[in-house]
VOTOR-729629 format. One record per residue: x, y, z of N, C-alpha, C in turn. Coordinates in steps of 0.02 Angstrom, whole numbers, plus 50000, padded with zeros to 5 digits. Atoms other than C-alpha are relative to their C-alpha. Example, Ala and Ser with C-alpha at 12.3 -4.5 7.8 and 13.67 -1.06 7.14 Angstrom:
% VOTOR-729629
500454994150000506154977550390500455006050000499584994149997506844994750357499615005550037
END
This chain:
% VOTOR-729629
500264996650058524255410342851499255001350007500724999249990522415407642892499855005450052500104995049948522575418343048500115007149971499884993550031523305432842946499425002049956500574998750043521885431442822499395002350041500564998349956520565431842960500115006750033499844993549969521435446343047499925005749950500074994750049521495456342886499275001449984500714999050011519635453542857499685003850058500264996749941519265459043035500195007450000499774993150000520305474843020499725004049942500294996650057519575479042850499315002950017500664997749980517895481342936500035006050047499944994449955518565494843053499965006549961500084993650035518035512243003500405005350036499684994149971519045527843028499665006049969500364994250023518205544543015500475006049998499604994050006518975560842958499715005650041500254994249963518805577643042499475003749959500524996250036517295588342999500285006549972499644994250025518485603042973500694997749978499345002250023520045600042867500555002650047499464998149954521635600442970500385006149976499644994150026522365613842855499555006149993500464994350004520845625342870500075004250064499904995649942521135640442984499485005750002500484994750004519625651142940499444999450052500565000149952517995654643033499604993549994500375006349997516875640243084499295001250026500685000349974515055636443121499924992950029500115006949977514275620843198499344997549973500615003350023512965608443141499874994150046500165005549954512055596643256499434995849972500515004850022510965581543228499405000550045500614999949960509195579243291499654993249996500375006450000507975565143328499285001250022500695000049977506145561743353499874993150029500125006349966505765548243481499274998149993500695002450008504215537743443499804995550058500145004549944504355525043584500674998450033499385001949965505625517343703500474996049955499595004250044506235506343559500055002649928499994997450068506005517443404500135007549999499824993050007506785533943351500165001649927499784997650065506985543843190500595004750013499394996149990508745551243178500155003849935499834995750056509235565743064500715002450011499294999249984511115567043046500445001249938499494998650050512675572042947500464993949995499515005550009513785558342871500645002449967499414997550037514965568542760499995007749999499914992850009515635586342755500525000949945499564999050058516395591442588500344993549979499755006550023516605573042543500374995950052499655003749948517475568142706499494996550045500455003649955516575554442803500195001550072499894998449929516365559242986499604995250043500395004049954515745549943139499295002850000500694997650003513845550743139499574997450057500455001549944512405549743261499694993049995500275006750005511725533343191500504994950028499495004549974513365524243225500095000950075499924998649928513545532743395499414997250039500595002649966511755528043441500034992450003499965007350000511995509843389500534997550050499455002149956513645508443483499825000950074500184998449930513005516643643499444995650026500595003849978511375506743648500084992549996499885007350005512135489643613499954996850069500075003649937511625477543750499475002850047500524997149958510175488043817499324996849988500635003450013508845476043755499565004049954500484996750043507295484443686499925007450016500004992849985507755502143741500525003549957499544996150040508555515443632499955007350019499964992849989509125533143667500475002849947499594997150053509755543643522500615003650030499374996749980511565549543542500175004949944499954995150053511655565643444500665003850004499354996750006513275573543384499915007249975499954993250026513725591543349500715000749973499354999450033515155595243228500135007149979499784993750027516145610643182500054999249924499935000050072516095615042996500305006649978499734993750025517015628042892499445004949982500484994850019516075644442871500185002549931499884998650071516225644342682499524995549961500435004450040515295636042538500164992750017499915006749973515045618442605499474995349973500485005250019514225602342545499964995050057500125004549943513465591842684499544994549976500435005750016512765574342657499614998350063500435001149942511285571642772499534994149988500425006050002510185556742814499455000750053500535001249951508515553842900499844992649998500095007249999508255536042957499654997850064500315003149943507145525943072500484994950030499565004749967508145516243201499624996850058500315003849946507575502743322500524997650049499555002249946508325496443485500344993349984499735006650014508615478943416499914998349925500055001750071508955472243240499364996249982500615003850015507465460343251499405004749992500554995150007506315475443274500035003449932499934996950066507015483343115499754995249946500215005050050506705467143019499244999049999500715001349996504915465643079499565006349998500364993650003504435484143069500255004249941499824995650056504535498342943500595004450018499434995449995506175507742921499965004749940500004994950052506095524042824500695003149996499364996750008507625532542751499975004949941499914995150053507985548142649500695003050009499324997449994509715554842608500205003849938499754996150056510625567142498500445005850021499554994449987511775582042483499645006750002500244993149995511425599942534500605004649997499474994950005512515614542482499755006450031500184993549971512495630442586500645003450025499434996249974513625643942657499865001750073500104998549929513685643142847500335006750019499724993849975513965659642935500434998650061499565001149942515375660943063499625000250066500265000449932514895655943240499254998650005500715001749997513105651143193499934992450009500155007149989512305634543239499444998049952500485002850048511355623743115499784993250026500295006349977510245608543144499744996149941500295004450050509815593743034499314998050026500695001649982507925591543039499704995449947500325004150050506725579942951499344997350023500615003849985505155569742943500004993849956500015006450036504895551742891499304997250003500675002950001503275543542835499874996149936500195004450056502365532442712499905003949935500154996350061501865546242590500495005849986499524994550009503225559442617500554999450051499434999849954504965559942691500475005549975499544994750018506225574042696500515000950055499484998149952507835579542779500295006549975499774993450019508515597242781500435003050056499604996449951509635609642872499685006750014500274993649979508995624442972500525003850040499614995949954509875639043055499634999550067500345001649937509515635343238499585005750029500354994449968509015652543302499385002249962500554997450040507865657443158499564994649968500345005650034507325640143091499965001049925499994998950072507715646642916500324994049965499745005450041508005633142784500655002149968499364998850031509805632142724500074995249941499955004350058510015625642547499334996949983500615003450022508765613142481499794994550049500245006049964507675599742562500144994049956499955006450035508055581842513499344996450014500695002449991506315574742483499864993749960500295005750036505435558742434499255000750006500734999950002503625560442381499784992849985500155007150003502915543042410500354996650058499715003849945503605529442519500775000049997499275000649994505405529742581500184993850040499915006249962505205512542659500564995849970499465004450023506755501442649499764992849995500155007150007506655483642590500384996050053499715004449949507155468942700500765000049998499275000550006508945468142634500355006850002499714993349994509195487042644500055002450072500024998049930508875487942830500664998550033
END
C-alpha cells in the first residue's frame, strides 16, 4: 500500500504537454520561437511561450533546465520554436532569469514578467518572443521576425520584477 502511494505521488509530478496546434485544426499556420539574452556562462534571460490558446506546451525554460542538468556552473539556453494556428490566438509568454545551478538562483536576483498576448498570426510568418528584464523595468512581447513589428501588447512591469526567495 505504501509503495502504491509513493508511486502515485511520483507520477503526479510528471507533466504532459499538449500540442501548440490543436489536432483538429487543418488551417494555415505560422511559427513562434523563443529567445534569450546570455549574461554570463552561468546566467541567461529566457523569453518563451508556455501556453497557446490555453493549452500548456513544452517550453524553453523546462528544456533548458533539463538539458543543462549536471553541467555544473554552465548554462546554454535551449530555445524552442512552435507552430501556431494562423487565426486569432492567445499566447501566454514569460521572461525569466535562469541560472546554471539552483544555489545561484537563491543567492542572486531572478527577474520574471509574464502575461497573455492576443494577436492574429499571418500564415507562414515567423514570430519571436522578445523581452528585457531589470530592476526598474521588465517586459516581454512578441515581434514579427522579419520586420520586428510588435504583435499585440507588451506585458510590462514598471518597477522591480524581482522574485522573492520562495518564488524562485
